[in-house]
C-alpha positions as CSV (number, residue, x, y, z in Angstrom):
1,X,109.3,73.5,95.8
2,X,112.8,72.7,97.2
3,X,114.5,74.0,100.4
4,X,117.5,75.1,98.3
5,X,115.2,77.4,96.3
6,X,113.9,79.3,99.4
7,X,115.4,82.6,100.4
8,X,117.4,82.4,103.7
9,X,115.8,80.6,106.7
10,X,118.6,78.0,107.0
11,X,118.0,77.4,110.7
12,X,114.3,76.5,110.1
13,X,115.2,74.3,107.2
14,X,117.6,72.4,109.5
15,X,115.0,72.2,112.2
16,X,112.4,70.7,109.9
17,X,114.7,68.1,108.4
18,X,116.0,67.2,111.8
19,X,112.4,66.3,112.9
20,X,112.4,63.6,110.3
21,X,115.9,62.3,111.0
22,X,115.2,62.2,114.7
23,X,111.7,60.7,114.3
24,X,110.2,63.7,116.3
25,X,107.6,64.8,113.7
26,X,104.3,65.9,115.3
27,X,101.1,65.1,113.5
28,X,100.1,68.8,113.4
29,X,102.5,71.8,112.8
30,X,101.8,75.5,113.0
31,X,104.1,77.5,110.7
32,X,103.8,81.0,112.1
33,X,105.7,83.7,110.3
34,X,105.2,87.4,109.3
35,X,104.3,88.4,105.7
36,X,107.0,87.9,103.3
37,X,109.0,85.5,105.5
38,X,108.5,82.5,103.3
39,X,106.3,80.4,105.6
40,X,104.2,79.0,102.8
41,X,107.1,78.1,100.6
42,X,108.7,76.3,103.5
43,X,105.6,74.3,104.1
44,X,105.4,73.3,100.4
45,X,109.1,72.4,100.4
46,X,108.6,70.3,103.7
47,X,105.7,68.5,102.1
48,X,107.9,67.7,99.0
49,X,110.7,66.6,101.2
50,X,108.4,64.1,102.9
51,X,107.0,62.5,99.7
52,X,110.3,62.5,97.8
53,X,110.9,58.9,96.5
54,X,114.7,59.2,96.3
55,X,114.9,60.3,99.9
56,X,112.6,57.5,101.0
57,X,114.6,55.0,99.0
58,X,118.0,56.2,99.8
59,X,118.9,52.9,101.3
60,X,118.5,51.0,98.1
61,X,121.4,49.8,96.0
62,X,123.4,52.2,93.8
63,X,122.2,50.3,90.8
64,X,118.6,51.1,91.5
65,X,119.4,54.8,91.6
66,X,121.0,54.8,88.1
67,X,119.2,56.3,85.2
68,X,117.6,54.2,82.4
69,X,120.8,53.9,80.3
70,X,123.1,53.3,83.2
71,X,124.5,56.9,83.6
72,X,124.7,58.1,87.2
73,X,121.6,59.9,88.3
74,X,122.0,63.5,89.5
75,X,121.3,62.3,93.1
76,X,125.1,62.3,93.9
77,X,125.2,66.1,94.2
78,X,122.2,66.3,96.6
79,X,122.2,65.6,100.3
80,X,118.9,63.8,100.8
81,X,119.2,64.3,104.5
82,X,118.5,68.1,104.0
83,X,116.4,68.3,100.8
84,X,114.2,66.5,98.3
85,X,115.8,65.3,95.1
86,X,113.6,67.4,92.8
87,X,113.4,65.0,89.9
88,X,111.7,61.9,91.0
89,X,108.0,61.5,89.9
90,X,106.8,62.5,93.5
91,X,108.9,65.6,93.5
92,X,107.7,66.6,90.0
93,X,104.1,66.3,91.1
94,X,104.6,68.0,94.4
95,X,106.4,70.9,92.6
96,X,103.4,71.3,90.3
97,X,100.9,71.0,93.2
98,X,99.3,67.9,91.7
99,X,100.5,65.3,94.0
100,X,97.5,63.2,95.1
101,X,98.6,62.9,98.8
102,X,99.2,66.7,99.3
103,X,96.0,68.6,99.8
104,X,95.4,72.3,100.3
105,X,93.0,74.7,101.9
106,X,92.9,78.5,101.7
107,X,90.4,81.4,101.9
108,X,87.9,81.4,99.0
109,X,84.8,83.3,97.8
110,X,81.6,82.1,96.1
111,X,81.9,82.2,92.4
112,X,78.2,83.1,92.2
113,X,75.5,83.9,94.7
114,X,74.4,80.9,96.6
115,X,77.5,78.9,96.0
116,X,79.0,76.8,98.8
117,X,82.7,77.3,98.0
118,X,85.5,74.9,98.7
119,X,89.2,75.3,98.0
120,X,89.2,72.8,95.2
121,X,86.9,75.1,93.2
122,X,90.0,77.3,92.8
123,X,92.8,74.7,92.5
124,X,93.8,75.9,89.1
125,X,94.1,79.5,90.3
126,X,96.0,78.3,93.3
127,X,98.7,76.5,91.3
128,X,99.1,79.5,89.1
129,X,99.3,81.9,92.1
130,X,102.0,79.8,93.8
131,X,104.0,79.7,90.6
132,X,103.8,83.4,90.1
133,X,103.6,84.8,93.8
134,X,105.0,82.2,96.2
135,X,105.6,85.1,98.7
136,X,102.3,86.7,98.1
137,X,99.8,87.6,100.9
138,X,96.1,86.9,101.2
139,X,95.2,90.3,99.7
140,X,97.2,89.3,96.6
141,X,95.4,85.9,96.5
142,X,91.9,87.4,96.8
143,X,92.7,89.9,94.1
144,X,94.1,87.1,92.0
145,X,90.8,85.3,92.1
146,X,88.7,88.4,91.5
147,X,87.4,88.8,95.0
148,X,87.5,92.7,94.7
149,X,85.9,93.8,98.0
150,X,84.5,90.4,98.9
151,X,85.7,88.7,102.2
152,X,87.5,85.4,101.8
153,X,86.6,82.6,104.1
154,X,87.5,78.9,104.9
155,X,83.9,77.7,105.3
156,X,82.1,74.8,107.1
157,X,81.7,73.2,103.7
158,X,85.5,73.3,103.3
159,X,85.9,71.6,106.8
160,X,83.5,68.8,105.6
161,X,85.6,68.4,102.5
162,X,88.8,68.2,104.5
163,X,87.4,65.5,106.7
164,X,86.3,63.5,103.6
165,X,89.7,63.8,101.9
166,X,91.7,62.7,104.9
167,X,89.5,59.7,105.5
168,X,90.9,58.2,102.3
169,X,94.0,56.1,102.2
170,X,97.2,57.7,100.7
171,X,97.6,57.0,97.0
172,X,101.4,57.0,96.5
173,X,103.4,58.1,99.4
174,X,103.6,57.0,103.1
175,X,102.0,60.4,104.1
176,X,98.8,62.2,103.6
177,X,99.7,65.9,104.0
178,X,97.2,68.7,104.5
179,X,98.4,72.3,104.2
180,X,96.0,75.1,105.4
181,X,97.1,78.6,104.4
182,X,95.8,81.4,106.6
183,X,93.8,79.5,109.3
184,X,92.9,83.0,110.5
185,X,90.1,82.9,108.0
186,X,88.6,79.8,109.7
187,X,85.8,80.7,112.0
188,X,84.1,78.7,114.7
189,X,83.3,76.1,112.1
190,X,87.0,75.0,112.5
191,X,85.9,73.2,115.6
192,X,84.7,70.5,113.2
193,X,88.3,69.7,112.6
194,X,89.4,69.3,116.3
195,X,88.9,65.5,116.6
196,X,90.6,65.0,113.2
197,X,93.6,67.2,114.2
198,X,93.9,65.5,117.7
199,X,93.4,61.9,116.5
200,X,94.3,61.9,112.8
201,X,94.4,58.8,110.6
202,X,97.9,57.0,110.6
203,X,100.6,58.9,108.7
204,X,98.5,62.1,108.3
205,X,100.3,65.4,108.8
206,X,98.6,68.8,109.2
207,X,100.5,71.9,108.4
208,X,98.9,75.2,109.2
209,X,100.5,78.3,107.7
210,X,99.6,81.6,109.5
211,X,100.8,85.1,110.2
212,X,98.8,86.0,113.3
213,X,98.3,83.5,116.1
214,X,95.8,85.6,117.9
215,X,93.3,85.3,115.1
216,X,93.4,81.4,115.0
217,X,91.0,79.4,117.1
218,X,92.8,78.7,120.4
219,X,91.4,75.1,120.3
220,X,93.3,74.5,117.1
221,X,96.5,76.3,118.2
222,X,96.7,74.1,121.4
223,X,96.7,71.0,119.2
224,X,99.6,72.0,117.1
225,X,103.4,72.1,117.4
226,X,104.6,75.6,116.9
227,X,107.3,76.4,114.3
228,X,108.2,80.0,114.4
229,X,109.4,81.4,111.1
230,X,111.4,84.7,111.7
231,X,111.4,87.6,109.3
232,X,114.0,87.4,106.6
233,X,117.4,89.1,107.1
234,X,118.1,92.2,105.0
235,X,121.2,90.6,103.5
236,X,119.1,87.6,102.3
237,X,116.6,89.9,100.6
238,X,119.4,91.8,99.0
239,X,121.0,88.6,97.6
240,X,117.7,87.3,96.3
241,X,117.0,90.6,94.5
242,X,120.4,90.4,92.8
243,X,120.2,86.7,91.9
244,X,116.6,86.5,90.9
245,X,115.6,90.0,89.8
246,X,119.0,90.6,88.1
247,X,119.4,94.2,89.5
248,X,122.5,95.9,90.7
249,X,123.9,95.4,94.1
250,X,123.4,99.1,94.9
251,X,119.7,99.1,93.9
252,X,119.2,95.7,95.7
253,X,120.7,97.2,98.9
254,X,118.5,100.2,98.7
255,X,115.3,98.3,98.2
256,X,116.2,95.6,100.8
257,X,117.0,98.4,103.4
258,X,113.4,99.6,103.6
259,X,111.5,96.4,102.7
260,X,110.9,95.9,106.4
261,X,112.5,92.4,106.2
262,X,109.5,91.4,103.9
263,X,110.3,89.9,100.5
264,X,106.9,90.6,99.2
265,X,107.3,94.3,100.0
266,X,110.8,94.2,98.4
267,X,109.2,92.9,95.1
268,X,106.5,95.5,95.3
269,X,109.1,98.3,95.9
270,X,111.1,96.9,92.9
271,X,108.0,97.0,90.7
272,X,107.4,100.6,91.5
273,X,111.0,101.7,91.8
274,X,111.0,103.4,88.5
275,X,108.2,105.7,89.5
276,X,109.1,109.2,90.7
277,X,108.1,108.8,94.4
278,X,110.5,111.5,95.3
279,X,108.9,114.0,92.9
280,X,105.5,113.1,94.2
281,X,106.7,113.6,97.8
282,X,108.3,116.9,96.8
283,X,104.9,118.1,95.3
284,X,103.1,117.1,98.5
285,X,105.4,118.9,100.9
286,X,105.3,122.0,98.6
287,X,101.5,121.9,98.5
288,X,101.4,121.4,102.3
289,X,103.8,124.1,103.3
290,X,103.9,126.7,100.4
291,X,101.2,126.6,97.7
292,X,98.1,126.1,99.8
293,X,94.8,124.4,99.8
294,X,94.1,124.4,96.0
295,X,97.4,122.6,95.3
296,X,96.6,120.2,98.2
297,X,93.3,119.2,96.7
298,X,94.9,118.7,93.3
299,X,97.7,116.6,94.8
300,X,95.2,114.5,96.8
301,X,93.1,113.9,93.6
302,X,96.3,112.8,91.8
303,X,97.3,110.2,94.5
304,X,93.9,108.9,94.9
305,X,94.0,107.7,91.4
306,X,97.1,105.6,91.6
307,X,95.8,102.5,93.4
308,X,96.1,101.3,97.0
309,X,99.4,99.3,96.5
310,X,101.2,102.3,95.0
311,X,99.9,104.5,97.7
312,X,101.2,102.1,100.3
313,X,104.6,102.0,98.5
314,X,104.7,105.8,98.4
315,X,104.2,106.1,102.2
316,X,106.8,103.4,102.9
317,X,109.2,105.4,100.8
318,X,108.5,108.5,102.8
319,X,109.1,106.5,106.0
320,X,112.4,105.3,104.6
321,X,113.5,108.9,103.9
322,X,112.5,110.1,107.3
323,X,114.4,107.3,108.9
324,X,117.5,108.1,106.9
325,X,117.0,111.8,107.9
326,X,117.0,110.7,111.6
327,X,120.2,108.7,111.0
328,X,121.9,111.7,109.2
329,X,121.0,113.9,112.1
330,X,122.6,111.5,114.6
331,X,125.6,110.1,112.7
332,X,126.3,112.8,110.1
333,X,125.8,112.7,106.4
334,X,129.2,111.0,105.9
335,X,128.3,108.0,108.0
336,X,125.0,107.2,106.2
337,X,125.1,105.4,102.8
338,X,122.6,107.2,100.6
339,X,122.4,108.2,96.9
340,X,123.0,111.8,96.2
341,X,119.3,112.6,95.7
342,X,118.2,110.8,98.9
343,X,121.0,112.4,100.9
344,X,120.0,115.9,99.7
345,X,116.3,115.1,100.5
346,X,117.3,113.8,104.0
347,X,119.1,117.0,104.7
348,X,116.1,119.2,103.6
349,X,113.8,117.1,105.8
350,X,116.1,117.8,108.8
351,X,115.8,121.5,108.0
352,X,111.9,121.6,108.1
353,X,111.4,119.4,111.2
354,X,113.3,118.0,114.2
355,X,113.7,114.4,115.2
356,X,110.5,114.4,117.4
357,X,108.5,115.8,114.4
358,X,109.9,113.2,112.1
359,X,109.0,110.3,114.5
360,X,105.5,111.8,114.8
361,X,105.2,111.8,111.0
362,X,106.4,108.2,110.8
363,X,103.7,107.2,113.2
364,X,101.1,109.0,111.1
365,X,102.4,107.4,107.9
366,X,102.2,103.9,109.4
367,X,98.7,104.6,110.5
368,X,97.9,105.6,106.9
369,X,99.3,102.3,105.6
370,X,97.2,100.5,108.1
371,X,94.0,102.2,106.8
372,X,95.0,101.7,103.1
373,X,95.3,97.9,103.7
374,X,91.7,98.2,105.1
375,X,90.2,100.0,102.1
376,X,90.0,103.4,103.5
377,X,88.7,106.2,101.2
378,X,91.9,107.5,99.6
379,X,90.9,111.2,99.3
380,X,89.7,111.4,102.9
381,X,92.8,109.6,104.1
382,X,95.3,111.8,102.3
383,X,93.3,115.0,103.2
384,X,93.6,114.0,106.8
385,X,97.3,113.1,106.5
386,X,98.0,116.5,104.8
387,X,96.4,118.4,107.7
388,X,98.2,116.3,110.3
389,X,101.6,116.6,108.7
390,X,101.2,120.3,108.2
391,X,100.6,120.9,111.9
392,X,103.5,118.6,112.9
393,X,105.9,120.5,110.6
394,X,104.5,124.1,110.9
395,X,103.6,124.0,114.6
396,X,106.3,121.6,115.7
397,X,103.6,119.6,117.6
398,X,101.3,116.6,116.9
399,X,97.6,117.3,116.7
400,X,94.7,114.9,116.6
401,X,92.3,115.5,113.6
402,X,89.0,113.7,113.9
């Protein structure tokens, strides 16, 4: 993976390459960034940058960088101070995640009862996952390997395997690079790695890629150099959707605006963008406020069958409409760029509830997303949401439903 292929994050790319140019690279880095920010792609690109043969051999004669038949190699168009070449043997191996000096660790599950799983048991799946979902989260990964409701872990056996791998000499490059994705899934057994992280073998680099620092062992965090990865900017997500997904600028702007600066969420929203979320929402509000309990039960049955990811996207869509309704009530309809359907819906939302009610609904919907992500029972969750939202709208006050 190359820096130039990563969405946005130009200041971080500059910071990482400057660490090499200025000889300030620590032996252990913690890439800390929110979901969908590209922290893992950045780690993979940095590893490829380090092992790139052309970058390491940039001081050699021009003749040595020519291709087999004397034609100039494409190196001329690439600044090796800020990116890997992308075509040397090391770059090709790194891009395919088969470089012998770049090792990986990530949450895994036993393939069968009694197994002592390590990451290399799933290396084929890992390579395919990164190729298809480089901005995916740990839920995507665990579903990809068929975990269903099993909990992924980075185990003590994995720690022993890491120590074994890093005790070997590098095969091809000057570095041995170890990338651990989601160290939040490393329990107290991670203390086995403390001595190795603090006093690693020569030319060994640890890169930990995480989303939540508070879930990582403090003894590990204290031994790393923190690299904070910010959330993506909306304009970068919008541009990526136009360039990569080949959608219109108008649609990209709409999706990017309520992706919460998360490229994974943007892709999920794009995947479900053709679904009639507005029709589903209209049915919910009608059942809630007009047609009564029988219609509510029928609606809850319907939404409980569509799957967690679609349920989450539906609630995100409702939050987006409520946020636009608040903007319309403050700025006026002419100052808010919305499609005709969404503009009409925002005006209707402003008629049935005031700004305080809309903010209370947003809070309840965010709570709903939180519980969906944690495998809450969909029927119970949406029944409770229906009751809460009814009272917020009908009674103009927030009530707690236990």
